[in-house]
N, C-alpha and C positions, 0 to 999 in steps of 0.2 A: 409473490405476484407467479413464477414458475409452478408452484407448486398447486396455483389453483387453477393453472390452463393444464397441467396434467392430470385433473383431478377432474377437469369438465372434457378433457377428451377421453378419458375412462369411464364415465358417465356416457359419453356419447357413444361409446363404444359397445357398453355392457345396452343400452339399450337398442341401440342395431342390432346385436346377437337376440335380443328377446324377439325382436322383428321379425328376423330371419329364422327363428325358432318355430313362430307360428308359420312360416313360409315353410314349412314342413309339411305342415296339415294340407297345402293349395297345391295340388297336382301339379301345376305348371312352374311354380316358382321351385329351383334347387336350394333351398333352404339349406341345407346341411352344407351345399358348396359354399354358398356365401359368407356360413359364419365361417369357413375355413379359411375364405379369403379377407375377411375383416379380421380375424387374430392371425394372418399371415401378416396386413401391414403392419396393425398394432405392435408386432414382436418384430419388424422389420425395422420401423422407426426408432422402435424401444432401443434398437439393440438388441434385444434378445434378453434381454436382463429383466424384466418382468416375469417372461413369457419363457419357460429354459429351451432350450434347444431339446431336451429329451422331449418336455410337454408338448411343444411342438409337435413333432414326430408320431407322437401318443396321437393326437389331434389329428395328424393327416391319416393314420391308419384309420382310427374311427371314421373319417372323410371318405375313404375308399371305400371302405366296409359296406356302410348305409348309404352313401350318396350313390351308389349302384343298385342299392337293393332294389329300387324299383323296375329296373331292367331283367336281372340275372330271376328274379324270386316271382314277378308279373312271367315270363316265360316257362320258370319251372312250373307255377300255380295252374298254366296254360298246357302245358305237356301233360301235365297230372292229368288235367280235366278230359283227356284225348282228343285235342286240338293238331291239327296238320299244322307244317310249316308254312304254308301257303296262307292259312288262316291265321297264322301270327302278322305272316308280311300284312294282309289284309288288314288285320287287327289295327298294325300298325298306322298306316296308311290313314285309318276310323281316327285314329288320335290325334295324328297331327292336324287333319279336317276339323275334329270337332275344337282341337282350342284354339282354333281360328275363326269357327263360326259360334261358338258358345262358351269363353274363356273359364278355366275351372272345370265347371261339371262336365265340358263336352271333352274334356282329353280322355277320362274316363267311359263315359258314354259313346264317344267314335270306335275305342280301341274294344268296347266288350260288342257294341253293335257290326264293326268290321268281325269280330271272332263267330257271332253269331251267322250273320251272313258266309262268309269262309266256310265253316261247315257247314252249314244247310246245304249251300249251294253244290260244296262236297258228297254230301250222303242223305242229301234229302227227306231227312229225320230233324223235326225241331229238339226231340229230345237228345240226341247227340249234341244238337249244337246249344243246348240249355247247359249240359256238363262242362262243356268247354269255358264257354261263357263265366259260368260260374267260380273255375278254376283259373280264370287270370282275373276274374275280380276279387277272389280269395287271397290271390298272390300281391296285387296291388292292395289292397288291405291290410296284408301282414307288412309289406314294405314301408308302408306307411307309418304304423306303431313305430317300425325297426329304426326309421328315420328320424324320429319326435323323440325315441330313445336316445339315440346316437348325438342328438343337437341337444337335448339337455348334458350329456356325457361330456360333450366340448364344451359347454356353458360352464359345467361347474368346474371344471379345469381352470379354464382358463378365472374364474372369480377365485382360484384355490392360490393360483399363480400369481394374480393381480392383487388381490386383497390380504390374501394370508401369509 
């Protein structure tokens, strides 16, 4: 009976990890962080026997780098596109407002809209504003891919530790 509940709980964890992996593709859901929390709880309850401490440290490092990539890559892309700090702050406010008005898509649309408005107000030139907006969008897109790939690595490490 204990093996049944162990297999059932592992199956539930795998399902939750897969849902969180899909969450990496949705801007407002912190999919990689959710994956880390799920693995942490599983490892804690299991006493770090199925998931070794070393594997958990590797998963934590992957989470740290990929889970924050939407922040630093978006800022890098925006800065590379020529946006000012003021425009990035306006974009951040736009992302927060957009998240509430139109969940999922509103986060990206609000950020890009805020960047465009901030740069247009500062320079009075839509071409400059579009360049900054495209840089922010490109950074966000790359970050999404990195988070998804990081999530795949976390999932693979978990499966390798628990099943094999």
